[in-house]
C-alpha positions in Angstrom: 116.1 59.3 45.1 119.1 61.2 47.0 117.6 64.5 45.5 113.8 63.7 47.1 115.7 62.9 50.7 117.3 66.2 50.4 113.9 67.6 49.8 112.5 65.9 52.6 114.8 66.6 55.0 114.5 70.3 54.3 110.8 70.2 54.6 111.2 68.4 58.0 113.9 71.3 59.3 111.9 74.4 58.1 108.5 73.0 59.7 110.8 72.5 63.0 112.1 76.1 62.6 107.9 76.7 62.1 107.3 75.0 65.6 110.4 76.5 67.6 109.5 80.0 66.6 105.4 79.3 67.4 106.7 77.7 70.8 109.1 80.7 71.4 106.3 83.5 71.0 103.9 81.4 73.0 106.8 81.7 76.0 107.3 85.3 75.1 103.5 85.8 75.8 103.3 83.9 78.7 106.2 85.8 80.3 104.4 89.3 79.6 101.1 88.2 79.9 99.6 87.7 83.6 96.7 85.1 83.7 93.9 86.6 85.1 93.0 85.1 88.5 90.2 82.5 89.0 86.9 84.0 90.4 86.0 82.4 94.1 83.2 82.4 95.4 84.3 80.9 98.8 82.4 82.2 102.2 83.9 84.3 104.7 85.4 82.3 107.8 83.3 85.0 109.7 80.0 83.8 108.4 80.3 80.7 110.7 80.2 83.6 113.6 76.7 83.8 112.2 73.5 81.7 113.1 69.9 81.2 112.2 70.4 84.2 110.3 68.5 84.3 106.6 65.9 82.4 108.2 65.3 85.0 110.9 66.4 88.1 109.1 64.6 87.6 106.0 62.6 90.5 105.8 65.8 92.6 106.3 68.0 90.9 103.8 64.9 91.3 101.4 64.5 95.1 102.1 68.5 95.2 101.7 67.6 94.6 98.0 65.7 97.8 97.5 68.0 100.2 99.3 68.4 102.1 96.2 64.6 103.1 96.5 64.0 103.0 100.0 66.1 103.4 103.6 66.8 100.7 105.8 66.9 100.9 109.4 68.9 99.1 112.0 68.7 99.8 115.4 71.6 98.8 117.9 70.6 98.2 121.4 73.2 97.4 124.0 75.4 98.9 127.3 79.2 100.1 126.9 80.4 97.4 124.3 77.7 98.6 122.0 78.7 102.2 123.0 82.1 101.3 122.1 83.5 102.5 125.1 87.4 102.6 125.7 87.7 102.9 121.9 89.6 106.0 120.6 86.3 107.1 118.7 83.0 106.1 119.7 81.2 107.5 116.4 83.6 105.5 114.2 85.6 102.9 116.1 82.9 101.7 117.9 81.7 97.9 116.4 78.7 99.8 115.3 80.5 102.5 113.8 82.4 100.0 111.6 79.4 98.1 110.5 77.5 101.1 109.5 80.5 102.1 107.5 80.4 99.2 105.8 77.1 98.7 105.3 76.5 102.5 103.9 79.4 101.9 101.6 78.0 98.9 100.1 74.2 99.9 100.3 74.1 103.8 100.6 74.4 106.1 103.4 71.0 108.0 104.7 72.7 109.7 107.1 74.3 110.0 110.5 71.3 108.2 112.7 70.4 109.1 115.9 72.5 111.2 118.0 71.8 110.4 121.8 72.1 113.3 124.3 74.0 110.6 126.0 77.2 111.6 123.9 77.1 115.1 126.2 77.8 113.1 129.4 80.8 111.3 128.0 84.1 112.7 128.4 85.9 114.8 125.7 88.5 111.6 124.2 85.0 110.0 123.1 84.4 112.9 120.5 81.0 113.7 121.7 78.6 115.7 119.2 76.8 117.0 121.8 77.9 119.6 124.5 75.9 120.6 127.2 75.7 124.0 128.9 76.5 124.8 132.4 74.4 123.4 134.6 72.8 120.5 132.4 72.5 117.0 133.2 71.8 113.7 131.7 69.5 111.5 133.8 70.4 107.9 133.0 74.0 108.1 132.3 75.1 107.2 135.3 77.0 104.0 135.5 74.3 102.1 137.8 71.5 99.7 137.1 68.7 102.5 137.5 65.4 102.1 136.4 64.5 103.4 132.9 64.0 107.2 132.9 62.3 107.4 129.6 63.3 109.1 126.0 64.0 107.4 122.5 67.6 106.6 123.5 66.8 105.5 127.1 68.2 109.1 128.8 67.0 112.8 128.6 69.1 116.2 129.4 67.9 118.6 131.6 68.5 122.1 131.7 68.1 122.5 135.1 66.7 125.8 135.0 70.0 126.9 133.3 69.7 129.3 130.2 73.1 128.2 128.6 72.6 126.5 125.1 73.2 122.8 124.2 74.8 122.1 120.8 75.0 119.4 118.5 77.8 119.3 115.5 76.0 117.1 113.0 76.4 116.1 109.0 72.9 116.2 106.9 70.4 117.7 104.7 67.8 116.5 107.6 67.3 116.6 111.6 64.6 115.4 114.0 64.7 117.0 117.1 63.4 114.5 119.9 62.5 116.4 123.4 60.2 115.4 126.5 57.6 117.2 127.9 56.9 117.4 131.9 55.4 119.8 134.7 58.0 122.7 135.1 59.2 122.5 131.2 59.6 125.7 129.3 60.7 126.9 126.1 63.6 126.8 124.1 64.9 129.0 120.7 66.4 126.4 118.6 69.2 127.8 115.5 71.2 126.1 113.0 74.5 127.5 112.1 73.2 130.6 114.1 69.8 131.4 111.9 66.8 131.0 114.3 64.4 128.0 113.0 61.5 127.3 115.4 61.0 127.0 119.1 60.2 123.9 121.2 57.8 124.0 124.2 58.5 121.4 127.0 55.9 122.2 129.4 53.2 119.5 130.0 50.4 118.4 133.2 52.7 114.8 133.0 56.0 113.2 131.3 55.3 112.4 128.1 58.6 111.5 125.2 59.7 111.7 122.0 57.8 114.7 120.7 59.2 115.5 117.4 60.4 119.0 115.4 61.5 118.7 112.0 64.4 121.1 110.3 64.9 120.2 106.6 66.6 121.7 103.3 70.1 121.8 104.5 73.0 121.7 102.7 75.1 118.2 102.7 77.4 119.5 105.1 78.7 119.9 108.6 75.9 121.9 110.9 75.3 123.2 114.6 72.2 123.2 116.2 71.9 125.2 119.4 69.1 124.7 121.6 68.7 127.7 124.1 66.2 128.0 127.1 64.3 131.1 127.3 63.7 131.2 130.7 64.8 129.8 133.9 62.5 126.4 133.1 63.6 122.9 132.3 64.0 121.8 129.0 64.0 118.2 128.2 66.3 116.5 125.1 66.7 113.4 124.1 69.0 113.8 121.0 68.3 114.1 117.5 68.2 112.1 114.5 70.2 113.2 111.3 69.9 112.2 107.9 71.0 112.9 104.4 69.3 110.3 101.8 66.0 108.7 101.9 67.8 105.3 100.5 70.1 103.8 101.7 71.3 102.5 105.2 70.6 104.1 108.4 71.8 103.1 111.7 70.9 104.5 115.1 73.3 103.7 118.2 70.8 103.3 121.5 73.3 102.5 124.2 74.3 103.3 127.7 77.0 101.8 130.0 76.3 99.6 132.7 72.7 98.9 131.6 70.9 95.7 131.1 68.5 94.5 129.5 65.9 95.1 132.3 66.8 98.6 131.7 65.3 99.1 128.3 62.9 96.8 128.9 60.3 99.6 130.8 57.0 100.8 129.5 58.5 104.3 129.7 61.4 103.2 127.1 58.9 101.0 124.7 56.6 104.3 125.1 59.2 106.6 123.4 59.9 103.8 120.7 56.4 103.6 119.9 56.4 107.3 118.9 58.5 106.3 115.6 58.4 103.2 112.9 59.5 100.2 113.7 63.2 99.4 112.3 63.7 97.0 109.8 66.5 95.1 111.9 67.4 95.4 115.8 70.6 94.2 117.5 70.1 93.3 120.8 73.7 93.0 123.0 73.2 92.0 126.7 74.1 90.3 129.5 77.7 91.5 130.8 76.4 93.7 133.1 73.8 91.2 134.3 76.8 88.6 134.4 78.7 90.9 136.8 76.4 91.9 139.6 75.2 87.9 139.3 71.9 88.7 138.0 69.9 84.7 137.6 70.3 83.8 134.0 67.0 83.1 133.5 66.2 86.8 134.9 68.4 87.9 132.2 66.5 85.7 129.7 63.2 86.9 130.2 63.6 90.3 129.7 65.6 89.6 126.6 62.5 87.7 125.7 60.5 90.7 126.4 62.7 92.6 124.2 62.5 90.4 121.1 58.9 89.4 121.2 58.1 93.4 121.5 60.2 93.9 118.4 58.9 91.3 116.3 55.4 92.1 117.5 56.7 95.9 115.9 57.2 93.9 112.7 61.1 94.2 113.2 63.9 91.0 112.6 65.9 90.6 115.7 69.4 89.8 116.1 71.2 88.7 119.5 74.9 89.5 119.7 76.5 87.8 122.5 79.9 89.7 123.9 83.5 88.2 123.9 83.8 86.5 127.2 85.9 88.9 129.8 88.1 87.7 132.4 87.0 85.4 135.0 87.5 88.5 137.6 84.3 90.0 135.9 82.4 86.9 135.8 82.8 83.1 135.3 79.4 82.3 134.3 79.3 83.9 130.9 78.6 80.5 128.9 75.7 79.8 130.7 74.3 83.3 129.1 75.5 82.5 125.5 73.4 79.1 125.9 70.4 81.1 126.9 70.8 83.4 124.1 70.9 80.4 121.6 67.7 79.3 123.2 65.9 82.3 122.6 67.1 82.4 119.1 65.6 78.7 118.8 62.2 79.8 120.3 61.5 83.3 118.7 63.3 83.0 115.4 65.8 85.3 116.0 69.6 85.5 114.5 72.8 85.4 116.4 76.2 86.7 115.3 78.3 84.9 118.1 80.9 87.2 119.4 81.8 85.1 121.9 83.0 82.3 119.4 84.9 85.1 117.4 87.0 86.0 120.5 87.8 82.3 120.9 85.5 81.9 124.1 88.6 82.9 126.1 89.7 85.9 127.5 93.2 85.1 127.5 93.2 83.7 124.0 91.9 87.4 123.1 94.0 89.5 124.8 96.9 88.3 123.5 95.6 88.9 120.1 95.5 92.5 121.3 91.4 92.3 121.0 90.9 93.8 124.5 91.1 97.6 125.6 94.0 99.7 127.9 93.4 99.7 131.7 93.0 103.3 132.0 90.0 105.4 130.6 92.4 107.3 128.4 90.2 106.3 124.9 94.0 105.7 123.3 92.1 102.4 121.4 95.4 100.8 122.3 95.5 96.9 123.1 96.4 96.5 126.7 94.5 94.5 129.7 90.9 96.2 130.2 89.3 92.5 131.2 85.7 93.6 129.5 86.0 95.8 126.6 87.4 95.4 123.5 90.5 97.9 121.6 90.1 99.6 118.5 91.7 96.3 117.0 89.3 94.1 118.8 86.2 96.9 117.8 87.0 96.8 114.4 87.3 92.9 114.3 83.5 92.9 116.0 82.3 95.0 113.2 83.5 93.2 110.5 82.1 89.9 111.6 78.6 91.7 112.5 78.6 93.4 108.7 79.6 89.9 107.0 76.6 88.5 108.9 74.2 91.0 107.9 75.3 91.9 104.2 
């Protein structure tokens, strides 16, 4: 009996040792091997700034599914905030540039898109891609709410009978040069990287817009386009559309400082847009200039409705982007303008991406977060005391909010 007890005790001891060894191995594994993180499907907090997105943008969203085989085009139409004024690099650090980069990284890069001649009228600090020769000017570029002058981007560069060239630095394999014709127009020689590729003729009996000269077969790198007037006649340039792929995302920025929705609601403007295929999506961002100039909300709303129905009539989805609230020295009536945008969205089935909400519906709170720009037009991109325009940080935030809602 005693011998049997010893055997039983020994067996129990062996079992305990085995269990202890097993537990030790498990403890060592737990120390050396990290448990993989659980996959989460949490919705981005930026989504809460989108309104009626999936319903109103269904055509665009479906097109995104096919970017491996086709190009999806987005037009961003607006004023100085859409332009990216006060950012340190309007091409890349405006909200349009930030949104564009994110969408292209996800869905494919179809190219730089529309490069407006307006860049030639901007200061060096904005890093413009167009450079205008001596004597050139840009109609429509002045910081005043004037009648639309036509042209795809709402501006036309004119040589004013000078023979110095206008040049464009661009990236891509294909380029569509957009130009106008009118009485007094002349011819110009077009070169790319110093090699002559053709001529354009800007003479006609009456004004007409968005004629196109196309150049293809370029290497996918940086090129320099030069347009040199042949005689002391007028050359009229609207801009150029640079492409690098027939698939992916193309974003065209059509934005001029100090303009309102009425400027782009003109028949000349729509006639220019009619010359090219409609985009899949149009982002409209207006109101701050109307509010600053005390234009009645109902007048603003009527012009926005006209733009919305024009693009919807051409088959595009439309999304309205209410800007951030500026300081009250700019306007005290901004909430009423934003409310009218929601009324348009409900009546005409557009989307809303609400930057007013994203900026806390309050200038002071947003300014404390560094979302507004410097007071001086120094293009530092820093955070300061500009009462209407974002800093680089603010533009990055806007671009991210819009991207999340458009992906």
